N, C-alpha and C positions, 0 to 999 in steps of 0.2 A: 501439662504440655508446656515447654519453654518457647515461646514464639516472638518474634522478632516483628514489630509491624513498619515496615518502610513510611515514615510520617512524613508527606510532604507538604503540610500545612491547608490541604486541600480538603473540601468537605467527604469524599469518598474515603480516602485515607482514616480521616479520624473517624467516623463511625463503622471503617473496619476493626479499630481498635477498641474502641467503645465494646461493639459486639464480643469480639473475643474473651476481654476482660469479664462481661457480666458471664461469660459463657464458663468461666472460672480459670482459664488459661494464666500462667506466671506469663506479664506481658512488656515487654519493653518496646519505646521505640526508639529508631535510628532516624537521624535526617542527612540526608546526602547532599554534598556542596560538590556540584560537576561541572560548574562552570562562572569563568569569574569576569571573562572579555564582557565590551558593552557594545562595542564596535556593530554595528548594523542592526541593533535591536532599537526595535522603534518606542519604548518607554525612556532605553537612553538610562538606565540605573540598573542596580543590582537588584531584580524581583528576590533574588534567592534567601535577601536577607530580611525580610520584610515575612516571607515564607518559613522561615526558620523561626522568626519572632511568636507565631502564628502555629506553629508544629509546637514549640514549647507551652505556649499557653494551655493548647490542647492534651499536651500530656498532662499537665498538672492538673489540669479538670478531670482528666479522668483518673490521675494517679498514680500513672506508670512510669517509672525511671526512661528520661531521655538522655542521649546520644547524638556525638556530632562527628559526622564523619567525611575528609573531604577524599574525592574520588576524581578531581578533577583531570589530573594527570591520566588514570586510566579512559575516562572519558573521553577528551582530547585524544587520544591514540587509538581509541577500538572504534570510536563513533563518527567524531569530526573528521579526525581524517581519512575514514573510508569517505563519507560524504563528500567532501572534496577532491578526493580521488574518482570518484563516480560522477561527480559534475564533468570533471576534467574531460570524461570520455563521453560525454554527451549522453549518461545514464541518469535517470533520476533515482535517486535510492530512498527509503524509509529510516530514519535516523529512531525510530519511534523501537521499530520494532529487533534493530541493532541493538539501542539501550537495554531493551527486558535480554536478550539473551546474553550480551558480554558484562552489563552493567549491574543488573538489577536482580539476576537468578545467575552471577557468577562471583565480580569483585563486593559487589555487598553482600551476597549472600558468605560467601569466604570470611567477610570480618561478622558479618551476626556469627557463624558458627564459629567463631574464634571467643565471643562473648559468650558462648555460651546456649547457645540457641539452638532446637531442634528444628526449628520450622521458621518461614519468611512468609510473612501476610502479604497483600497490597491491597490496593482500595481499583481493583477490577471487576467491571462487568462480566466476568466470564463463571464459568463452574466449572470443578473437577470430581469423579469418581474411579472407582476402578473397573476395569474392563474383564464383563463376564462371557462365557460361552452360550454356547444355544441351552445347556443345562442347567445355568445360573451359577457354574463353578465360577469363582475368580480365575483369571486370566496369570501364569507367572512368566517372566521369563529369568534366567540365571537364578529362580527360588526368591524372585521378588516382585510382587505385584504390577501389572501393569497397569496404567493409569490414563484414562480420558478428559479430552479438553473439550469442555462443551461450551457453545454461546449461552450469554448471559440472558436472564429473562426479561431482560427490558428492550423491547427492541430496537429503541432507539438509542442502545447504550451499550450495546454488545462489543466489550473490546477483545475478545478473543483474536482477530484479526493480527494484532500487536504483540501476542504471544507464540504467534504462529512456527518460530524457529527453535522454541524450547525442548531440548532434551527429555527423556525421561528423569534424568537424574535428579535433574532440575525440577520438572512437574512433582517429583515426590519430594520434595522440599517445599511445595507452592500451597500455601492458603490463602482462596480466596472469598472473606466474609460474606461481602454483599451483591454475591452474583445471584442471586436469589430474590433480589430486590429490586426495585422499581426504582426511579432517580427522585422520584416525586417522595417515594416511601424511605428514601435516605435524609433528604432534607427535612422530613419530619421530625425523624429520630433523632436529627441534630438537633433542631429546634427545642426538643422537648428536651434534651438534655443541658442544654443550652449551653453549646458545644461553640467557641469563640469561630470555629471557621463555620457556621452553620449557613450564614447570608454571602460565604466569598465565591465568587464568579470563578467556574471552569478556567483551570488555564489551557491556553491556546497558542500553537507555533512549535517551534522544535520542542522535543522533550529537555526541559531544564536548561534551556536557551531561551525560551519565550517568543513570540510575534518576532518575527525579524524582516527587515528591507532583504529580501534576497540576494539579488545583484551587490547591495553595497556590504553583506557580509560574506558571501565568496570574495568580495575582491581582496579580501584578506591576504589570499592566496592566490587567486584565478586574473589573469591579465585583462583588462580589458580592452578589445579591439572591435571596433567598426566593420560592419559587414552591411550586405545587402539581405534585407526581407523579398523575398519572390512569392509572388499571389499566383495559385494554380488554380487555373480554370479545368473546370469538368471536359472541356473537351480532350484534355487531357489524357483521359481514362480510356478514350474512346479504342485507339489501337496500340493500349501499353497490355506489352506479353505479362507481366508478372498479373496485371489487373486481372486479364481475360483468362491465365492459368488459374487464377483464384475462382474466379465464378467456373467456370467449364468442370474443375475437380470436384468443388463441393455439390454442385449439378449432379456429378455420374457416381457418387457414394450416397445418395440420396434414397431411402428407403423407398420401396417397389409401390407404397400404398401412401405415398406422399404426392398430392397434388400441386404441380405448378412448380415454381424454379428457387430458388431460396434466393437470400433477399442479400444485399450487401451493403447494406444501409442501416445504421443503428437508428432507430425511432429513440430520441433523447431521454436520458433517466436521469433528473437529479439525483445528486449524491445528497443532497439532504434531505430525503426520503429516508425512511426507516431505514436502518443499515442490515436488518435480519426479515428475511420474508421466509412466511410459513412454509413449512415443509410439506413435499405433496404425497402421492403413496407409490410412486416410481420408486424405481434403483437410487441409492444415494439421497434419497428424498426428494427427488427431482418433481415438477409441479407435472408434467407432460413426459411419455414415453418419445423416444430420442429420433431426431425427423430423417436421423442418416441411420444408412445399412451396417452393422458391423461386419457381415461377413464381405462389407466391398471397403470398408477399410480397412480387414487386414489383408485385402489383393492390393492395397496401396505399399509402394516401398519405401525403404528409410530413405529414400532420394528423393522421392516424389512428396512425401510426408513436411520434407525440411523446408521445399519450396514452398508448401503451401503455407508453411508459419513464417515467413519472408515478405516483410511489409515490401511496398512499392515505393523505389526510390527514383531522386528527381535530378539526378546529375545528367541528362539528355536532355534536359531543357536550360537553354542557352541561347543567351540575346545578343544581335548586332546593332551595331550603334552607325546614324546616321547623323550630318550636320546638314543647318539649316541658317539662314537669316531669320531675325528676330527685330521689334521693332522701325521707328524710323532714320535710325544709323544702319538697318540693316545688320547688327551683330549678329556674326558668326555663333554658332552655336551647335551642342551636341547632344543628340537623345538618343534613345531607344527605338527600333523602330517596332511595330507594332506584332505582337505574335497569338497569335489565336490560342496557347494552348498555355499563357501566362503573362506574368506582368513584374517589373521590378516596383514593389510598393511603397518601400521606405529605408530605412537605414535601424541597426539595433547596435548594443554595446559590446556585443559579446554572445555564438551560438550556446555556449555552453552554461548562459544562464537564464533557460529557457527550456522549456516539456511542452511534451505533446499533449495536446489540450488544451494547453493555456488561452486564456482570453485577456486576462489584462496584462497593460505593461509593452503593449506592440503600439499604441499612441499612432495609429493609419487610421484618418477619417475616409470621408467618401464615399462609405457602402453602406446597404439597405441592414444587411445585417452583420453582427461583429464577427472580427476575425479570428480565426483558431489558429493553433501551432498546429502544423500535421507531419512536420517533420524536421531533423537539424542536420545540417551536416559540420560536423567539428572540425574536420582538416579544411573545408574551404570558407570556414566562418560562414554559412548561409542558414537562413531560417527560412521553410519552406511554412506558406498560410494558407487556408482557406475558408470561402463565405459560406457563414452559416451552420447550423449544427448536425445538418444534413448533408455536410460535404462528401464526398467521396472518400477523400484523405485519410478524414478522422474514423472510421471505422475498420476493423478486422474480425475476423471470423477464428482466425485459428495463431495460437505464441505456443511457444517450445520452450522450454524448462533445458537446459546442459545439462548433461548427467552429474558432474561435478555439483549441482546446484539444488541437485532433489532433496529432500528432508522430508522424511516419515517421522511423525509425533508418535507411531505406534509400529516397528520394525514387525510387529506379526500381519501388518495391514499393505507393508508393501508388494506394488505390482510385481508381476514377473514378467520379462521382456516377450510382446507377442499380448499382453493380456488387453483388455479395454473395460474400461468401466463407466460406470455413469455418477458422477457426482453433482454436487452446487458448489459453485467458483464464485470467487471476489475479486477483483483485481485493484481494488482501492478501499479503503478500511471504510466508507459509509455507504459503498453499493449494494445496492440488495444482492442477494446470492443470484447465480445466473445457472441453468441446467447447463450440462456439457458434458461432453462424452471425453475421459482422460485414456490417452493410446501409449504405453510402455514401449520403447525400444533402444535397440544398441546405443542409437545416438541422442538418447535426448526422451523426455515425455511431453508428448504433443496433447494440447486441451482445443477440442473441437467445441466452438458454443453451438446451440441452438441458433442463439438470435447473434449479429454481426456486434460488437463492442467496441464502443468508443472511448478514445484515448488510451489503449495498449501500447505501455509505457516501456522502455527497456531500464532495469535497474528496479522496476515495483516488485512488491511480489505477490505473485499468485496463491491464492489459499485455496485449498478445496476441504468440503465439508460432506458426509455421512449423515443425511440427517442434519442434527445439531452439533456432530461430533467433529472437531476441525481434527481432519486426519493428518497432512500433510500441506507443504508449502512449496515455493522457488520462485529464484529470480527472474523476472522473465531476461 
């Protein structure tokens, strides 16, 4: 079989190429240049030049042909422009997900096929196999096999999340040679084969752009405009209609066997922990049975579910000013009147440069615990923050995927309107999988988590798994 390996110059794709060669495939390498600009990058130079040099040495060492392709035009149009547009609307995109869908398994795949490739291989830590029914027979669609995308076996390196938007046609052409290996095993194979990339550090930051100073990078197209940073106090939520609606609705759908009330505050889970949790024995691989009653969820109307999925907003939080005299000369000054629900805590350079859950870059002192972004108002150019990782504004229990954003990797797994299922879900790449209930309605797919989630962010991808199989995804 003739296979094109996307050789990036990193150790993962290098070992993937080596394994394919050892397995007897007709392998050739292709290196993508997807980015030229250096504005906003922390290194200030073109990392791709060094990557290309290493990739060429790896190809020479393995003994496979090496090709170069410039896809920077396609990358800018399909990934970077999308990224700028999302940030301008106050959403936080995931460019790596788009890069895989639009570049690696689209533009790159097309170029590889023109060079005679039957398949395209990458160094992703994930697995692929054919779907089978209960009797062990291969599932077909249109006469073609249906494929499953599975988590990689390394719990710290599973990268299936980044492939959540692939189609069956794209998956059919994909090969993942290192999905059954641990990272340290990949490093060892590279060392034993004396590959030039054996000691190369993993790339970080935006796919093919590298580590960036995000505000500087975004300022290429998004204007910097100063605005207020408003701190929200706990007292704000006591009589907030939306916050109380969520609490009352979640309590109303609890299973009759559940003792107590729901929690609306997440216990902080660091995304530095293992990306994949071991699956449990319940439906979808969940670790526990649902705390919610499916019958009670079914009784909720579409509008009730829609409201349940909406975040708390802070437009009602306004501040009055007062004048006072200060100093020996009784200079007339203006200040904000004390407000029990919040305070103007500082200034920022543009609400579009911040994302929910962000801690760094606020530069506001005088607090015992860190401040986190809990909401952004792009139209009024306001950032809302809360103190501490247990702040009420950081957590949500329900989110909605709009109908046109729902993507099923397998059409035979698509949920019908009114159907309710249990899945394991993650809303960020490094997040351990979370038990949840998925509810399909005409106005969208609703995800109700067993435990409240920290930093649910519009524009990011929610991805759901049936045990280790990635079944579907959608932009929040």
